[in-house]
N, C-alpha and C positions, 0 to 999 in steps of 0.2 A: 627498440620502438612496439609499444604495445599497441596490438589491434583493437579496434572498438568493436566489441559483439553485439551490444545493445546499447540504445539510445532512446530515451523518451522523455518528453515534458512529465512533471510529477507534482504533486501537490494539488492545491485548490483547482489548478488549470486542468488537471487530469480528470478530477473527480467530478467537475462542474460546479463548485463553490465558490470561486472565484470571484472579485468585488474589484472595482476600482482601485484600491490601495494594495492588492495581493501583488506578494514578490513572484518571481518567475523560478521555477524549480525545475532541475533537469538531473536525472540519472543515467550514469553512463558505465557499463560494465566492459572491462578491458581484460585481454590474454596477459598475463604476468607470470613470473615463477611464482612457485607456491610458496604462500607466505606473505604475498605482498599486502601491503597496508591500504584501507580505506581512506580517501581524501574527501573532505568536506570544504569547500570553499565558498565564500561569500564576497561578492563585489556588487556594491550598489544593491539593487533590486533583484540581482541574479545568484540563487543559491545553485550549486552543483556537488553531486555526489559522484565519486566515480571510484568503482569498486572491482577488485579482482574476482574473476570467474570463480574460483574457488570458494572463497567467502560468500559469494552471491548464492551459490547453488546450496551451501550449508544453512544461508540464512533463510532460503525457502523453505527446504524440509524441515526448517526447527519453527517456522511459523512467524517470520519477520514479516510482518504486514507491507513496510517499504518495500522489500523485494518482490513479494507476489504480486504487488500492484505494479511494479514495473514489468515482470515478467509477462503479466497479462495484460497491459496497455494497449488499447486497440490502435494507439498512434505510435507504438514503438518501431523503430528501424532494427532490424535484426541482421546479423551476417547469414548469409545464405549457408554457410557451413554448420550454424546452431539452429538455424529455424526447426528443423525436424524434431531436434532434441527437445528445443523449447514447448513446440505445439504439443509435445507428448505429456510433459511434466503434468501430474497430478499431485496434490498435496491431501493425503487422507489420514495422517497420523493422529492419535491422541494426543501427543505431546504438542504438535503443531495447533491443534483446536485450544487446548489448554493456555497456550501462550496468547492466542487471540481473546480469550475470555478475560484472562489477567490484564491484558492491554485495555480492553473494554471497560473493565471494572475501574481501573486505574483513572481513566478518562472520564468517567461517569460523575467524581467526584472534583473535577477542576472547572476552569472557564468556559464560557459557553462555547467558545471555539473547539474546547477539548470535548466536551459536551457531544458537539456536532460530528466529530471524530468517532466518538463512542457508536453512535446511532449509525455511522455509516460503515464503519468497522461491523456491526451487527448484521447489516445486509451483505456484505462479504462473507462472513462466516456462515451465514443460512446457505448461501452458494457453496462454500468450500465444502460444507458437510453432505450435502446433495450431488455436488458435480466434481470435486476435486479441484476447482478452479472457479474463478468469478471475472467479471467484467469491472475494474474499478471507476469507470464512470457511470456516475448515477443518474437514472431516468429521471425526468421531470417529477414524477409522482415521488420518487425516493428522495430527490432534493426536497420537495415541500416538507414530506414527514421529517427529513433530518432537522429541518430548521424548526418547525414546529415542536418536536419532541425535546430538542434540545433547550428550548424556551420554558416548557412546562415542568420537566422532570430534571433530577437531580439524585445522585447516589444511588443507592438500593433500588428505588423505583425505577430509574432510568435502567439500570443494569439488566433487570428483570425482563424489561421492553425490548431492549437492544439484542439480548441473546436468544430472545423467541420471537423475533420477526419473520 
């Protein structure tokens, strides 16, 4: 039986961008034998990702925004044996920053929801470059900027704004 190492609300409820039609997203990291698979399930309005620890750590250091958001979620429940390690993780690699920029760029050409994610990820990238970590929950000022910028800009214009927040 796998032990839960980290569990957190995820998605719009974590970022602070949820609305009445938002589904509920959860992210869970479990102990398992090396090479375990990530499992995503959707039941009604509940989406859950269950990821093995080794994959979770690989994703963090490669710049997977979903894994970084889960790691630094202020509402995460973390197994006490892993809390000290997780508290000390910083992401500072050029490859991780490049992955963030690629993801931001791809989202700037998408739907308004994707453009909101581009701006949100821009805030995260700014903190990641400065501190090696970030809080995925947006401040009220950041939420306003996410909404306004995603409505006013698209493509290269939005990309230039998002990566220079």
